[in-house]
PDB file of N, CA, C, O and CB in Angstrom:
ATOM      1  N   MET A   1     -43.284  36.413 -13.270  1.00  0.00           N
ATOM      2  CA  MET A   1     -42.049  37.116 -13.568  1.00  0.00           C
ATOM      3  C   MET A   1     -41.101  37.001 -12.377  1.00  0.00           C
ATOM      4  O   MET A   1     -41.529  37.083 -11.225  1.00  0.00           O
ATOM      5  CB  MET A   1     -42.328  38.600 -13.909  1.00  0.00           C
ATOM      6  N   GLN A   2     -39.835  36.813 -12.654  1.00  0.00           N
ATOM      7  CA  GLN A   2     -38.855  36.618 -11.595  1.00  0.00           C
ATOM      8  C   GLN A   2     -38.452  37.946 -10.973  1.00  0.00           C
ATOM      9  O   GLN A   2     -38.414  38.975 -11.647  1.00  0.00           O
ATOM     10  CB  GLN A   2     -37.627  35.896 -12.133  1.00  0.00           C
ATOM     11  N   GLN A   3     -38.159  37.910  -9.706  1.00  0.00           N
ATOM     12  CA  GLN A   3     -37.676  39.091  -8.998  1.00  0.00           C
ATOM     13  C   GLN A   3     -36.175  39.258  -9.249  1.00  0.00           C
ATOM     14  O   GLN A   3     -35.442  38.275  -9.355  1.00  0.00           O
ATOM     15  CB  GLN A   3     -37.973  38.982  -7.474  1.00  0.00           C
ATOM     16  N   GLY A   4     -35.728  40.512  -9.341  1.00  0.00           N
ATOM     17  CA  GLY A   4     -34.299  40.791  -9.419  1.00  0.00           C
ATOM     18  C   GLY A   4     -33.706  40.848 -10.805  1.00  0.00           C
ATOM     19  O   GLY A   4     -32.497  41.045 -10.929  1.00  0.00           O
ATOM     20  N   ILE A   5     -34.495  40.685 -11.862  1.00  0.00           N
ATOM     21  CA  ILE A   5     -33.916  40.735 -13.198  1.00  0.00           C
ATOM     22  C   ILE A   5     -34.258  42.037 -13.907  1.00  0.00           C
ATOM     23  O   ILE A   5     -33.882  42.227 -15.064  1.00  0.00           O
ATOM     24  CB  ILE A   5     -34.396  39.554 -14.023  1.00  0.00           C
ATOM     25  N   ASN A   6     -34.961  42.929 -13.236  1.00  0.00           N
ATOM     26  CA  ASN A   6     -35.307  44.215 -13.835  1.00  0.00           C
ATOM     27  C   ASN A   6     -34.101  45.153 -13.792  1.00  0.00           C
ATOM     28  O   ASN A   6     -33.276  45.051 -12.884  1.00  0.00           O
ATOM     29  CB  ASN A   6     -36.515  44.851 -13.105  1.00  0.00           C
ATOM     30  N   PRO A   7     -33.988  46.058 -14.754  1.00  0.00           N
ATOM     31  CA  PRO A   7     -32.882  47.011 -14.729  1.00  0.00           C
ATOM     32  C   PRO A   7     -32.980  47.933 -13.510  1.00  0.00           C
ATOM     33  O   PRO A   7     -34.057  48.134 -12.948  1.00  0.00           O
ATOM     34  CB  PRO A   7     -32.865  47.842 -16.023  1.00  0.00           C
ATOM     35  N   VAL A   8     -31.858  48.472 -13.126  1.00  0.00           N
ATOM     36  CA  VAL A   8     -31.800  49.389 -11.987  1.00  0.00           C
ATOM     37  C   VAL A   8     -32.421  50.714 -12.405  1.00  0.00           C
ATOM     38  O   VAL A   8     -32.166  51.212 -13.502  1.00  0.00           O
ATOM     39  CB  VAL A   8     -30.329  49.592 -11.490  1.00  0.00           C
ATOM     40  N   LEU A   9     -33.219  51.266 -11.541  1.00  0.00           N
ATOM     41  CA  LEU A   9     -33.822  52.568 -11.817  1.00  0.00           C
ATOM     42  C   LEU A   9     -32.769  53.659 -11.756  1.00  0.00           C
ATOM     43  O   LEU A   9     -31.755  53.521 -11.072  1.00  0.00           O
ATOM     44  CB  LEU A   9     -34.955  52.866 -10.826  1.00  0.00           C
ATOM     45  N   GLN A  10     -33.016  54.740 -12.475  1.00  0.00           N
ATOM     46  CA  GLN A  10     -32.071  55.856 -12.512  1.00  0.00           C
ATOM     47  C   GLN A  10     -31.821  56.428 -11.118  1.00  0.00           C
ATOM     48  O   GLN A  10     -30.702  56.844 -10.817  1.00  0.00           O
ATOM     49  CB  GLN A  10     -32.589  56.953 -13.438  1.00  0.00           C
ATOM     50  N   THR A  11     -32.836  56.453 -10.273  1.00  0.00           N
ATOM     51  CA  THR A  11     -32.673  57.002  -8.925  1.00  0.00           C
ATOM     52  C   THR A  11     -31.894  56.067  -8.013  1.00  0.00           C
ATOM     53  O   THR A  11     -31.402  56.503  -6.972  1.00  0.00           O
ATOM     54  CB  THR A  11     -34.027  57.293  -8.316  1.00  0.00           C
ATOM     55  N   GLU A  12     -31.768  54.791  -8.376  1.00  0.00           N
ATOM     56  CA  GLU A  12     -31.052  53.827  -7.546  1.00  0.00           C
ATOM     57  C   GLU A  12     -29.577  53.682  -7.932  1.00  0.00           C
ATOM     58  O   GLU A  12     -28.832  52.983  -7.245  1.00  0.00           O
ATOM     59  CB  GLU A  12     -31.728  52.484  -7.634  1.00  0.00           C
ATOM     60  N   ARG A  13     -29.154  54.318  -8.997  1.00  0.00           N
ATOM     61  CA  ARG A  13     -27.770  54.179  -9.456  1.00  0.00           C
ATOM     62  C   ARG A  13     -26.834  54.966  -8.555  1.00  0.00           C
ATOM     63  O   ARG A  13     -27.202  56.020  -8.036  1.00  0.00           O
ATOM     64  CB  ARG A  13     -27.629  54.652 -10.913  1.00  0.00           C
ATOM     65  N   GLU A  14     -25.627  54.457  -8.372  1.00  0.00           N
ATOM     66  CA  GLU A  14     -24.585  55.147  -7.632  1.00  0.00           C
ATOM     67  C   GLU A  14     -23.787  55.987  -8.621  1.00  0.00           C
ATOM     68  O   GLU A  14     -23.044  55.449  -9.442  1.00  0.00           O
ATOM     69  CB  GLU A  14     -23.665  54.141  -6.866  1.00  0.00           C
ATOM     70  N   LYS A  15     -23.937  57.277  -8.544  1.00  0.00           N
ATOM     71  CA  LYS A  15     -23.267  58.176  -9.493  1.00  0.00           C
ATOM     72  C   LYS A  15     -21.744  58.129  -9.342  1.00  0.00           C
ATOM     73  O   LYS A  15     -21.015  58.267 -10.324  1.00  0.00           O
ATOM     74  CB  LYS A  15     -23.762  59.612  -9.297  1.00  0.00           C
ATOM     75  N   TYR A  16     -21.275  57.937  -8.120  1.00  0.00           N
ATOM     76  CA  TYR A  16     -19.835  57.894  -7.887  1.00  0.00           C
ATOM     77  C   TYR A  16     -19.187  56.770  -8.694  1.00  0.00           C
ATOM     78  O   TYR A  16     -18.132  56.972  -9.295  1.00  0.00           O
ATOM     79  CB  TYR A  16     -19.539  57.712  -6.392  1.00  0.00           C
ATOM     80  N   PHE A  17     -19.808  55.587  -8.715  1.00  0.00           N
ATOM     81  CA  PHE A  17     -19.233  54.462  -9.456  1.00  0.00           C
ATOM     82  C   PHE A  17     -19.280  54.698 -10.960  1.00  0.00           C
ATOM     83  O   PHE A  17     -18.371  54.285 -11.679  1.00  0.00           O
ATOM     84  CB  PHE A  17     -19.969  53.170  -9.113  1.00  0.00           C
ATOM     85  N   ASP A  18     -20.321  55.353 -11.440  1.00  0.00           N
ATOM     86  CA  ASP A  18     -20.392  55.684 -12.864  1.00  0.00           C
ATOM     87  C   ASP A  18     -19.282  56.657 -13.252  1.00  0.00           C
ATOM     88  O   ASP A  18     -18.657  56.512 -14.302  1.00  0.00           O
ATOM     89  CB  ASP A  18     -21.766  56.283 -13.208  1.00  0.00           C
ATOM     90  N   ILE A  19     -19.043  57.641 -12.403  1.00  0.00           N
ATOM     91  CA  ILE A  19     -17.966  58.608 -12.667  1.00  0.00           C
ATOM     92  C   ILE A  19     -16.617  57.913 -12.629  1.00  0.00           C
ATOM     93  O   ILE A  19     -15.765  58.165 -13.480  1.00  0.00           O
ATOM     94  CB  ILE A  19     -17.998  59.765 -11.642  1.00  0.00           C
ATOM     95  N   LEU A  20     -16.415  57.038 -11.648  1.00  0.00           N
ATOM     96  CA  LEU A  20     -15.154  56.313 -11.530  1.00  0.00           C
ATOM     97  C   LEU A  20     -14.918  55.404 -12.733  1.00  0.00           C
ATOM     98  O   LEU A  20     -13.791  55.300 -13.217  1.00  0.00           O
ATOM     99  CB  LEU A  20     -15.137  55.493 -10.244  1.00  0.00           C
ATOM    100  N   ARG A  21     -15.967  54.747 -13.218  1.00  0.00           N
ATOM    101  CA  ARG A  21     -15.832  53.912 -14.424  1.00  0.00           C
ATOM    102  C   ARG A  21     -15.480  54.762 -15.643  1.00  0.00           C
ATOM    103  O   ARG A  21     -14.666  54.355 -16.471  1.00  0.00           O
ATOM    104  CB  ARG A  21     -17.136  53.130 -14.689  1.00  0.00           C
ATOM    105  N   GLY A  22     -16.091  55.937 -15.752  1.00  0.00           N
ATOM    106  CA  GLY A  22     -15.778  56.825 -16.870  1.00  0.00           C
ATOM    107  C   GLY A  22     -14.332  57.289 -16.846  1.00  0.00           C
ATOM    108  O   GLY A  22     -13.679  57.352 -17.887  1.00  0.00           O
ATOM    109  N   ILE A  23     -13.826  57.617 -15.653  1.00  0.00           N
ATOM    110  CA  ILE A  23     -12.426  58.027 -15.523  1.00  0.00           C
ATOM    111  C   ILE A  23     -11.506  56.864 -15.863  1.00  0.00           C
ATOM    112  O   ILE A  23     -10.471  57.060 -16.501  1.00  0.00           O
ATOM    113  CB  ILE A  23     -12.135  58.541 -14.095  1.00  0.00           C
ATOM    114  N   ALA A  24     -11.869  55.659 -15.447  1.00  0.00           N
ATOM    115  CA  ALA A  24     -11.052  54.482 -15.752  1.00  0.00           C
ATOM    116  C   ALA A  24     -11.013  54.217 -17.251  1.00  0.00           C
ATOM    117  O   ALA A  24      -9.956  53.893 -17.794  1.00  0.00           O
ATOM    118  CB  ALA A  24     -11.589  53.251 -15.016  1.00  0.00           C
ATOM    119  N   ILE A  25     -12.144  54.349 -17.922  1.00  0.00           N
ATOM    120  CA  ILE A  25     -12.166  54.143 -19.380  1.00  0.00           C
ATOM    121  C   ILE A  25     -11.324  55.203 -20.085  1.00  0.00           C
ATOM    122  O   ILE A  25     -10.626  54.893 -21.050  1.00  0.00           O
ATOM    123  CB  ILE A  25     -13.619  54.176 -19.915  1.00  0.00           C
ATOM    124  N   LEU A  26     -11.382  56.453 -19.614  1.00  0.00           N
ATOM    125  CA  LEU A  26     -10.533  57.503 -20.182  1.00  0.00           C
ATOM    126  C   LEU A  26      -9.064  57.168 -19.974  1.00  0.00           C
ATOM    127  O   LEU A  26      -8.250  57.362 -20.877  1.00  0.00           O
ATOM    128  CB  LEU A  26     -10.861  58.870 -19.552  1.00  0.00           C
ATOM    129  N   GLY A  27      -8.718  56.669 -18.798  1.00  0.00           N
ATOM    130  CA  GLY A  27      -7.333  56.283 -18.529  1.00  0.00           C
ATOM    131  C   GLY A  27      -6.869  55.144 -19.411  1.00  0.00           C
ATOM    132  O   GLY A  27      -5.730  55.144 -19.877  1.00  0.00           O
ATOM    133  N   ILE A  28      -7.735  54.176 -19.646  1.00  0.00           N
ATOM    134  CA  ILE A  28      -7.389  53.069 -20.538  1.00  0.00           C
ATOM    135  C   ILE A  28      -7.183  53.580 -21.961  1.00  0.00           C
ATOM    136  O   ILE A  28      -6.282  53.123 -22.664  1.00  0.00           O
ATOM    137  CB  ILE A  28      -8.486  51.985 -20.511  1.00  0.00           C
ATOM    138  N   PHE A  29      -8.013  54.520 -22.379  1.00  0.00           N
ATOM    139  CA  PHE A  29      -7.840  55.124 -23.697  1.00  0.00           C
ATOM    140  C   PHE A  29      -6.492  55.839 -23.796  1.00  0.00           C
ATOM    141  O   PHE A  29      -5.792  55.709 -24.800  1.00  0.00           O
ATOM    142  CB  PHE A  29      -8.985  56.106 -23.990  1.00  0.00           C
ATOM    143  N   ILE A  30      -6.128  56.597 -22.750  1.00  0.00           N
ATOM    144  CA  ILE A  30      -4.840  57.289 -22.747  1.00  0.00           C
ATOM    145  C   ILE A  30      -3.692  56.283 -22.761  1.00  0.00           C
ATOM    146  O   ILE A  30      -2.691  56.495 -23.445  1.00  0.00           O
ATOM    147  CB  ILE A  30      -4.724  58.213 -21.521  1.00  0.00           C
ATOM    148  N   ALA A  31      -3.831  55.189 -22.009  1.00  0.00           N
ATOM    149  CA  ALA A  31      -2.781  54.173 -21.988  1.00  0.00           C
ATOM    150  C   ALA A  31      -2.600  53.545 -23.366  1.00  0.00           C
ATOM    151  O   ALA A  31      -1.478  53.209 -23.745  1.00  0.00           O
ATOM    152  CB  ALA A  31      -3.107  53.089 -20.953  1.00  0.00           C
ATOM    153  N   ASN A  32      -3.672  53.385 -24.112  1.00  0.00           N
ATOM    154  CA  ASN A  32      -3.577  52.781 -25.437  1.00  0.00           C
ATOM    155  C   ASN A  32      -3.116  53.747 -26.511  1.00  0.00           C
ATOM    156  O   ASN A  32      -2.729  53.309 -27.594  1.00  0.00           O
ATOM    157  CB  ASN A  32      -4.896  52.210 -25.826  1.00  0.00           C
ATOM    158  N   LEU A  33      -3.144  55.039 -26.253  1.00  0.00           N
ATOM    159  CA  LEU A  33      -2.648  56.008 -27.235  1.00  0.00           C
ATOM    160  C   LEU A  33      -1.174  55.778 -27.534  1.00  0.00           C
ATOM    161  O   LEU A  33      -0.742  55.929 -28.677  1.00  0.00           O
ATOM    162  CB  LEU A  33      -2.863  57.440 -26.732  1.00  0.00           C
ATOM    163  N   ASN A  34      -0.411  55.419 -26.533  1.00  0.00           N
ATOM    164  CA  ASN A  34       1.008  55.153 -26.736  1.00  0.00           C
ATOM    165  C   ASN A  34       1.201  54.001 -27.713  1.00  0.00           C
ATOM    166  O   ASN A  34       2.061  54.073 -28.590  1.00  0.00           O
ATOM    167  CB  ASN A  34       1.695  54.839 -25.402  1.00  0.00           C
ATOM    168  N   PHE A  35       0.422  52.956 -27.574  1.00  0.00           N
ATOM    169  CA  PHE A  35       0.517  51.811 -28.473  1.00  0.00           C
ATOM    170  C   PHE A  35       0.049  52.163 -29.881  1.00  0.00           C
ATOM    171  O   PHE A  35       0.675  51.764 -30.863  1.00  0.00           O
ATOM    172  CB  PHE A  35      -0.298  50.647 -27.929  1.00  0.00           C
ATOM    173  N   MET A  36      -1.053  52.910 -29.982  1.00  0.00           N
ATOM    174  CA  MET A  36      -1.621  53.217 -31.293  1.00  0.00           C
ATOM    175  C   MET A  36      -0.814  54.253 -32.069  1.00  0.00           C
ATOM    176  O   MET A  36      -0.968  54.360 -33.285  1.00  0.00           O
ATOM    177  CB  MET A  36      -3.033  53.706 -31.130  1.00  0.00           C
ATOM    178  N   SER A  37       0.045  55.021 -31.391  1.00  0.00           N
ATOM    179  CA  SER A  37       0.840  56.027 -32.091  1.00  0.00           C
ATOM    180  C   SER A  37       2.045  55.415 -32.794  1.00  0.00           C
ATOM    181  O   SER A  37       2.699  56.078 -33.599  1.00  0.00           O
ATOM    182  CB  SER A  37       1.304  57.096 -31.117  1.00  0.00           C
ATOM    183  N   LEU A  38       2.339  54.150 -32.494  1.00  0.00           N
ATOM    184  CA  LEU A  38       3.464  53.414 -33.076  1.00  0.00           C
ATOM    185  C   LEU A  38       4.815  54.037 -32.742  1.00  0.00           C
ATOM    186  O   LEU A  38       5.799  53.809 -33.445  1.00  0.00           O
ATOM    187  CB  LEU A  38       3.305  53.335 -34.574  1.00  0.00           C
ATOM    188  N   TYR A  39       4.860  54.832 -31.657  1.00  0.00           N
ATOM    189  CA  TYR A  39       6.116  55.419 -31.200  1.00  0.00           C
ATOM    190  C   TYR A  39       6.834  54.400 -30.334  1.00  0.00           C
ATOM    191  O   TYR A  39       6.274  53.919 -29.349  1.00  0.00           O
ATOM    192  CB  TYR A  39       5.873  56.745 -30.418  1.00  0.00           C
ATOM    193  N   ASN A  40       8.051  54.072 -30.685  1.00  0.00           N
ATOM    194  CA  ASN A  40       8.844  53.139 -29.907  1.00  0.00           C
ATOM    195  C   ASN A  40      10.232  53.734 -29.730  1.00  0.00           C
ATOM    196  O   ASN A  40      11.030  53.720 -30.667  1.00  0.00           O
ATOM    197  CB  ASN A  40       8.911  51.739 -30.591  1.00  0.00           C
ATOM    198  N   PRO A  41      10.536  54.260 -28.541  1.00  0.00           N
ATOM    199  CA  PRO A  41      11.836  54.915 -28.340  1.00  0.00           C
ATOM    200  C   PRO A  41      13.009  53.946 -28.402  1.00  0.00           C
ATOM    201  O   PRO A  41      14.151  54.387 -28.525  1.00  0.00           O
ATOM    202  CB  PRO A  41      11.850  55.627 -27.009  1.00  0.00           C
ATOM    203  N   GLU A  42      12.769  52.653 -28.321  1.00  0.00           N
ATOM    204  CA  GLU A  42      13.869  51.690 -28.381  1.00  0.00           C
ATOM    205  C   GLU A  42      14.440  51.562 -29.783  1.00  0.00           C
ATOM    206  O   GLU A  42      15.556  51.069 -29.949  1.00  0.00           O
ATOM    207  CB  GLU A  42      13.402  50.333 -27.895  1.00  0.00           C
ATOM    208  N   HIS A  43      13.695  51.996 -30.800  1.00  0.00           N
ATOM    209  CA  HIS A  43      14.213  51.945 -32.167  1.00  0.00           C
ATOM    210  C   HIS A  43      15.115  53.119 -32.491  1.00  0.00           C
ATOM    211  O   HIS A  43      15.749  53.136 -33.545  1.00  0.00           O
ATOM    212  CB  HIS A  43      13.073  51.901 -33.150  1.00  0.00           C
ATOM    213  N   VAL A  44      15.184  54.089 -31.617  1.00  0.00           N
ATOM    214  CA  VAL A  44      16.079  55.225 -31.794  1.00  0.00           C
ATOM    215  C   VAL A  44      17.485  54.765 -31.408  1.00  0.00           C
ATOM    216  O   VAL A  44      17.647  53.970 -30.482  1.00  0.00           O
ATOM    217  CB  VAL A  44      15.619  56.467 -30.933  1.00  0.00           C
ATOM    218  N   VAL A  45      18.492  55.262 -32.110  1.00  0.00           N
ATOM    219  CA  VAL A  45      19.869  54.861 -31.805  1.00  0.00           C
ATOM    220  C   VAL A  45      20.181  55.223 -30.360  1.00  0.00           C
ATOM    221  O   VAL A  45      20.023  56.375 -29.954  1.00  0.00           O
ATOM    222  CB  VAL A  45      20.883  55.541 -32.776  1.00  0.00           C
ATOM    223  N   GLY A  46      20.619  54.254 -29.598  1.00  0.00           N
ATOM    224  CA  GLY A  46      20.963  54.497 -28.202  1.00  0.00           C
ATOM    225  C   GLY A  46      19.781  54.342 -27.262  1.00  0.00           C
ATOM    226  O   GLY A  46      19.892  54.689 -26.086  1.00  0.00           O
ATOM    227  N   GLY A  47      18.668  53.840 -27.733  1.00  0.00           N
ATOM    228  CA  GLY A  47      17.517  53.631 -26.847  1.00  0.00           C
ATOM    229  C   GLY A  47      16.682  54.876 -26.684  1.00  0.00           C
ATOM    230  O   GLY A  47      16.324  55.520 -27.670  1.00  0.00           O
ATOM    231  N   PHE A  48      16.369  55.221 -25.459  1.00  0.00           N
ATOM    232  CA  PHE A  48      15.524  56.375 -25.188  1.00  0.00           C
ATOM    233  C   PHE A  48      16.234  57.663 -25.581  1.00  0.00           C
ATOM    234  O   PHE A  48      17.463  57.734 -25.573  1.00  0.00           O
ATOM    235  CB  PHE A  48      15.128  56.416 -23.710  1.00  0.00           C
ATOM    236  N   HIS A  49      15.452  58.673 -25.922  1.00  0.00           N
ATOM    237  CA  HIS A  49      16.027  59.965 -26.301  1.00  0.00           C
ATOM    238  C   HIS A  49      16.739  60.614 -25.133  1.00  0.00           C
ATOM    239  O   HIS A  49      17.858  61.107 -25.279  1.00  0.00           O
ATOM    240  CB  HIS A  49      14.945  60.897 -26.829  1.00  0.00           C
ATOM    241  N   SER A  50      16.110  60.617 -23.994  1.00  0.00           N
ATOM    242  CA  SER A  50      16.698  61.316 -22.857  1.00  0.00           C
ATOM    243  C   SER A  50      16.223  60.687 -21.554  1.00  0.00           C
ATOM    244  O   SER A  50      15.460  59.721 -21.543  1.00  0.00           O
ATOM    245  CB  SER A  50      16.341  62.814 -22.894  1.00  0.00           C
ATOM    246  N   VAL A  51      16.693  61.258 -20.478  1.00  0.00           N
ATOM    247  CA  VAL A  51      16.285  60.818 -19.147  1.00  0.00           C
ATOM    248  C   VAL A  51      14.794  61.047 -18.964  1.00  0.00           C
ATOM    249  O   VAL A  51      14.127  60.263 -18.288  1.00  0.00           O
ATOM    250  CB  VAL A  51      17.084  61.558 -18.053  1.00  0.00           C
ATOM    251  N   TYR A  52      14.265  62.102 -19.553  1.00  0.00           N
ATOM    252  CA  TYR A  52      12.841  62.423 -19.416  1.00  0.00           C
ATOM    253  C   TYR A  52      11.950  61.347 -20.043  1.00  0.00           C
ATOM    254  O   TYR A  52      10.868  61.058 -19.531  1.00  0.00           O
ATOM    255  CB  TYR A  52      12.547  63.779 -20.060  1.00  0.00           C
ATOM    256  N   ASP A  53      12.397  60.766 -21.132  1.00  0.00           N
ATOM    257  CA  ASP A  53      11.636  59.678 -21.748  1.00  0.00           C
ATOM    258  C   ASP A  53      11.550  58.473 -20.820  1.00  0.00           C
ATOM    259  O   ASP A  53      10.495  57.849 -20.707  1.00  0.00           O
ATOM    260  CB  ASP A  53      12.270  59.270 -23.079  1.00  0.00           C
ATOM    261  N   ARG A  54      12.647  58.147 -20.161  1.00  0.00           N
ATOM    262  CA  ARG A  54      12.628  57.026 -19.212  1.00  0.00           C
ATOM    263  C   ARG A  54      11.715  57.323 -18.029  1.00  0.00           C
ATOM    264  O   ARG A  54      10.977  56.451 -17.571  1.00  0.00           O
ATOM    265  CB  ARG A  54      14.048  56.721 -18.712  1.00  0.00           C
ATOM    266  N   LYS A  55      11.768  58.555 -17.539  1.00  0.00           N
ATOM    267  CA  LYS A  55      10.914  58.929 -16.408  1.00  0.00           C
ATOM    268  C   LYS A  55       9.437  58.887 -16.798  1.00  0.00           C
ATOM    269  O   LYS A  55       8.607  58.385 -16.040  1.00  0.00           O
ATOM    270  CB  LYS A  55      11.284  60.331 -15.897  1.00  0.00           C
ATOM    271  N   MET A  56       9.117  59.404 -17.955  1.00  0.00           N
ATOM    272  CA  MET A  56       7.723  59.407 -18.387  1.00  0.00           C
ATOM    273  C   MET A  56       7.240  57.995 -18.687  1.00  0.00           C
ATOM    274  O   MET A  56       6.070  57.687 -18.459  1.00  0.00           O
ATOM    275  CB  MET A  56       7.549  60.295 -19.617  1.00  0.00           C
ATOM    276  N   SER A  57       8.108  57.140 -19.191  1.00  0.00           N
ATOM    277  CA  SER A  57       7.734  55.755 -19.430  1.00  0.00           C
ATOM    278  C   SER A  57       7.420  55.051 -18.112  1.00  0.00           C
ATOM    279  O   SER A  57       6.468  54.274 -18.030  1.00  0.00           O
ATOM    280  CB  SER A  57       8.853  55.018 -20.178  1.00  0.00           C
ATOM    281  N   PHE A  58       8.215  55.322 -17.090  1.00  0.00           N
ATOM    282  CA  PHE A  58       7.956  54.743 -15.774  1.00  0.00           C
ATOM    283  C   PHE A  58       6.648  55.266 -15.193  1.00  0.00           C
ATOM    284  O   PHE A  58       5.847  54.486 -14.678  1.00  0.00           O
ATOM    285  CB  PHE A  58       9.113  55.046 -14.821  1.00  0.00           C
ATOM    286  N   LEU A  59       6.420  56.577 -15.268  1.00  0.00           N
ATOM    287  CA  LEU A  59       5.181  57.163 -14.738  1.00  0.00           C
ATOM    288  C   LEU A  59       3.962  56.646 -15.488  1.00  0.00           C
ATOM    289  O   LEU A  59       2.915  56.407 -14.887  1.00  0.00           O
ATOM    290  CB  LEU A  59       5.232  58.695 -14.822  1.00  0.00           C
ATOM    291  N   HIS A  60       4.093  56.474 -16.788  1.00  0.00           N
ATOM    292  CA  HIS A  60       3.000  55.940 -17.600  1.00  0.00           C
ATOM    293  C   HIS A  60       2.647  54.524 -17.155  1.00  0.00           C
ATOM    294  O   HIS A  60       1.474  54.195 -16.981  1.00  0.00           O
ATOM    295  CB  HIS A  60       3.379  55.952 -19.093  1.00  0.00           C
ATOM    296  N   ALA A  61       3.660  53.696 -16.973  1.00  0.00           N
ATOM    297  CA  ALA A  61       3.408  52.314 -16.554  1.00  0.00           C
ATOM    298  C   ALA A  61       2.834  52.258 -15.140  1.00  0.00           C
ATOM    299  O   ALA A  61       1.960  51.441 -14.851  1.00  0.00           O
ATOM    300  CB  ALA A  61       4.700  51.492 -16.625  1.00  0.00           C
ATOM    301  N   MET A  62       3.321  53.119 -14.275  1.00  0.00           N
ATOM    302  CA  MET A  62       2.895  53.063 -12.871  1.00  0.00           C
ATOM    303  C   MET A  62       1.494  53.620 -12.663  1.00  0.00           C
ATOM    304  O   MET A  62       0.661  52.979 -12.022  1.00  0.00           O
ATOM    305  CB  MET A  62       3.873  53.826 -12.001  1.00  0.00           C
ATOM    306  N   PHE A  63       1.227  54.797 -13.194  1.00  0.00           N
ATOM    307  CA  PHE A  63      -0.031  55.473 -12.894  1.00  0.00           C
ATOM    308  C   PHE A  63      -1.143  55.190 -13.889  1.00  0.00           C
ATOM    309  O   PHE A  63      -2.314  55.182 -13.510  1.00  0.00           O
ATOM    310  CB  PHE A  63       0.199  56.933 -12.832  1.00  0.00           C
ATOM    311  N   ILE A  64      -0.813  54.962 -15.125  1.00  0.00           N
ATOM    312  CA  ILE A  64      -1.867  54.781 -16.124  1.00  0.00           C
ATOM    313  C   ILE A  64      -2.141  53.298 -16.347  1.00  0.00           C
ATOM    314  O   ILE A  64      -3.261  52.836 -16.130  1.00  0.00           O
ATOM    315  CB  ILE A  64      -1.477  55.457 -17.451  1.00  0.00           C
ATOM    316  N   GLU A  65      -1.141  52.560 -16.775  1.00  0.00           N
ATOM    317  CA  GLU A  65      -1.370  51.147 -17.056  1.00  0.00           C
ATOM    318  C   GLU A  65      -1.686  50.367 -15.791  1.00  0.00           C
ATOM    319  O   GLU A  65      -2.552  49.492 -15.802  1.00  0.00           O
ATOM    320  CB  GLU A  65      -0.161  50.544 -17.743  1.00  0.00           C
ATOM    321  N   GLY A  66      -1.006  50.671 -14.723  1.00  0.00           N
ATOM    322  CA  GLY A  66      -1.187  49.908 -13.504  1.00  0.00           C
ATOM    323  C   GLY A  66      -2.476  50.209 -12.763  1.00  0.00           C
ATOM    324  O   GLY A  66      -3.038  49.318 -12.126  1.00  0.00           O
ATOM    325  N   LYS A  67      -2.954  51.432 -12.830  1.00  0.00           N
ATOM    326  CA  LYS A  67      -4.094  51.829 -12.008  1.00  0.00           C
ATOM    327  C   LYS A  67      -5.426  51.754 -12.734  1.00  0.00           C
ATOM    328  O   LYS A  67      -6.390  51.229 -12.179  1.00  0.00           O
ATOM    329  CB  LYS A  67      -3.889  53.215 -11.505  1.00  0.00           C
ATOM    330  N   PHE A  68      -5.510  52.254 -13.936  1.00  0.00           N
ATOM    331  CA  PHE A  68      -6.816  52.354 -14.591  1.00  0.00           C
ATOM    332  C   PHE A  68      -7.395  51.000 -14.961  1.00  0.00           C
ATOM    333  O   PHE A  68      -8.610  50.810 -14.917  1.00  0.00           O
ATOM    334  CB  PHE A  68      -6.707  53.204 -15.827  1.00  0.00           C
ATOM    335  N   TYR A  69      -6.537  50.061 -15.325  1.00  0.00           N
ATOM    336  CA  TYR A  69      -7.057  48.720 -15.630  1.00  0.00           C
ATOM    337  C   TYR A  69      -7.645  48.080 -14.386  1.00  0.00           C
ATOM    338  O   TYR A  69      -8.700  47.448 -14.448  1.00  0.00           O
ATOM    339  CB  TYR A  69      -5.949  47.824 -16.210  1.00  0.00           C
ATOM    340  N   SER A  70      -6.959  48.243 -13.244  1.00  0.00           N
ATOM    341  CA  SER A  70      -7.492  47.642 -12.010  1.00  0.00           C
ATOM    342  C   SER A  70      -8.731  48.364 -11.524  1.00  0.00           C
ATOM    343  O   SER A  70      -9.628  47.725 -10.974  1.00  0.00           O
ATOM    344  CB  SER A  70      -6.436  47.649 -10.914  1.00  0.00           C
ATOM    345  N   ILE A  71      -8.814  49.673 -11.706  1.00  0.00           N
ATOM    346  CA  ILE A  71     -10.033  50.405 -11.307  1.00  0.00           C
ATOM    347  C   ILE A  71     -11.210  49.952 -12.154  1.00  0.00           C
ATOM    348  O   ILE A  71     -12.301  49.735 -11.627  1.00  0.00           O
ATOM    349  CB  ILE A  71      -9.833  51.941 -11.445  1.00  0.00           C
ATOM    350  N   PHE A  72     -11.012  49.807 -13.447  1.00  0.00           N
ATOM    351  CA  PHE A  72     -12.102  49.425 -14.327  1.00  0.00           C
ATOM    352  C   PHE A  72     -12.577  48.002 -14.063  1.00  0.00           C
ATOM    353  O   PHE A  72     -13.773  47.718 -14.138  1.00  0.00           O
ATOM    354  CB  PHE A  72     -11.676  49.566 -15.769  1.00  0.00           C
ATOM    355  N   SER A  73     -11.648  47.116 -13.755  1.00  0.00           N
ATOM    356  CA  SER A  73     -12.054  45.730 -13.530  1.00  0.00           C
ATOM    357  C   SER A  73     -12.653  45.582 -12.153  1.00  0.00           C
ATOM    358  O   SER A  73     -13.058  44.484 -11.771  1.00  0.00           O
ATOM    359  CB  SER A  73     -10.868  44.777 -13.697  1.00  0.00           C
TER     360      SER A  73
END
């Protein structure tokens, strides 16, 4: 039998990385909620509803789409 192909034991796992992966997957799920809701503020007359929509769109792209995908990968 070859060395190194056995699964990692539960006591050898790094819990911090498992928690970080779980948070990243949750973030990816939140990032995809916007797409799955079929909400598109550009189809509203005049573009975005308000300044708050533009700010939240920027924060969403910066903190959710930009960070969670890179953390997970």
